[in-house]
C-alpha positions in Angstrom: 91.3 125.6 106.1 92.8 129.1 105.8 95.2 128.8 102.9 97.1 132.0 104.0 97.8 130.4 107.4 98.8 127.1 105.7 101.2 128.9 103.4 102.8 130.8 106.2 103.1 127.7 108.4 104.8 125.7 105.6 107.0 128.7 104.7 108.3 128.6 108.3 108.8 124.9 108.1 110.9 125.4 105.0 112.9 128.2 106.7 113.4 125.8 109.6 114.8 123.1 107.3 117.2 125.7 105.8 118.3 126.8 109.2 118.8 123.2 110.2 120.9 122.5 107.1 123.1 125.5 108.1 123.6 123.9 111.6 121.4 126.6 113.3 119.5 124.1 115.4 118.1 126.7 117.9 116.8 128.9 115.1 115.3 125.9 113.3 113.5 124.8 116.5 112.1 128.4 116.9 110.9 128.4 113.3 109.2 125.0 113.6 107.5 126.1 116.9 106.4 129.3 115.2 105.0 127.3 112.3 103.1 125.0 114.7 101.7 128.1 116.5 100.2 129.3 113.2 99.0 125.9 112.1 99.9 122.5 113.5 101.1 120.3 110.6 102.6 116.8 110.6 105.7 118.3 108.9 106.1 121.0 111.6 105.9 118.5 114.4 108.1 115.9 112.7 110.9 118.3 111.8 110.7 119.9 115.3 111.2 116.4 116.6 114.1 115.9 114.3 115.8 119.1 115.4 115.3 118.2 119.1 116.8 114.8 118.5 120.0 116.5 117.3 120.1 118.1 120.7 119.8 114.7 122.4 116.2 115.4 123.4 114.8 112.1 122.3 111.8 112.1 124.6 110.7 115.4 123.2 111.4 114.3 119.7 109.3 111.2 120.1 106.5 113.3 121.6 106.6 115.6 118.6 106.3 112.6 116.3 103.2 111.4 118.2 101.7 114.9 117.6 102.5 114.7 113.9 100.8 111.3 113.7 97.7 112.7 115.3 97.7 115.6 112.8 98.2 113.3 109.8 98.4 109.5 110.3 99.2 109.0 106.6 102.6 110.9 106.9 105.3 108.3 107.1 108.3 110.3 108.4 107.3 110.4 112.1 106.9 106.6 112.2 110.4 106.1 110.8 111.8 108.8 113.1 110.3 107.2 116.2 111.9 104.0 115.1 115.3 105.7 114.6 115.1 107.4 118.1 114.3 104.1 119.7 117.3 102.5 117.8 119.4 105.3 119.2 118.3 104.1 122.7 119.1 100.5 121.7 115.4 99.7 122.0 115.4 97.6 118.8 112.3 95.5 119.6 110.3 98.6 120.2 111.6 100.2 117.0 110.6 97.5 114.6 106.8 98.1 114.7 107.3 101.8 114.0 109.5 101.1 111.1 107.0 98.6 109.7 104.3 101.3 110.0 106.5 103.7 108.1 106.8 101.3 105.2 103.0 101.2 104.9 102.4 105.0 105.2 100.5 106.4 102.1 102.4 109.7 102.2 106.1 109.2 102.6 108.9 110.3 100.3 112.1 108.7 101.4 110.5 105.2 101.3 113.8 103.4 101.5 114.7 104.7 105.0 112.5 102.3 107.1 113.8 99.3 105.0 117.4 100.4 105.7 116.8 100.9 109.4 115.1 97.5 109.6 118.0 96.0 107.6 120.4 97.4 110.2 118.5 96.0 113.1 118.4 92.5 111.5 122.0 92.6 110.4 123.1 93.6 113.9 121.1 90.6 115.3 122.7 88.2 112.8 119.4 87.7 110.9 121.2 88.1 107.6 118.5 86.9 105.3 115.9 89.2 106.8 118.5 92.0 106.6 119.2 91.3 103.0 115.4 91.3 102.2 115.0 94.7 103.9 118.0 96.2 102.0 116.5 94.7 98.7 113.3 96.4 99.6 115.2 99.7 100.0 116.8 99.2 96.7 113.4 99.1 95.0 112.9 102.7 96.1 116.5 103.9 95.6 117.8 101.6 92.8 121.0 103.5 92.1 122.1 103.7 95.8 125.6 102.1 95.9 125.7 102.0 99.7 122.6 99.8 99.7 124.1 97.6 97.0 127.3 97.3 99.0 125.4 96.4 102.1 123.6 93.6 100.3 126.9 92.3 98.9 128.6 92.4 102.3 125.7 90.5 104.0 125.5 88.0 101.2 129.3 87.3 101.5 128.7 86.5 105.2 126.1 83.9 104.2 128.7 82.0 102.2 
């Protein structure tokens, strides 16, 4: 692989992330697309999907996640993101397998996210023990997160 192309593609992804943090969604989308034109990466497709989701374009966001998975099936973010987009559509049954796959992905940094998302689904369904188990799983990856600790305490209180 041409390392110069790879460096340029990832630099554009990082610029896109910065633009997105600044609320410049159209600019971020443009940068992600430019990155993908240079070299399709899982990150480029995933973050393009994320930006599109902020514009309510969930079909396109899911499509970008599928592209990301084709590029690198080990990258966990697009699995979690598909789960989140399906949750936004109230398609919880469909979301669960994607979130489970995210938990197993070898290359995935915010490992607590799919646990939190599954915990939310189970809590909403009244499956409190399963929800608590998921939040405890999240806590293993984010041990100091007070929101997760609070969520576990609230759910445990409902059990009593």
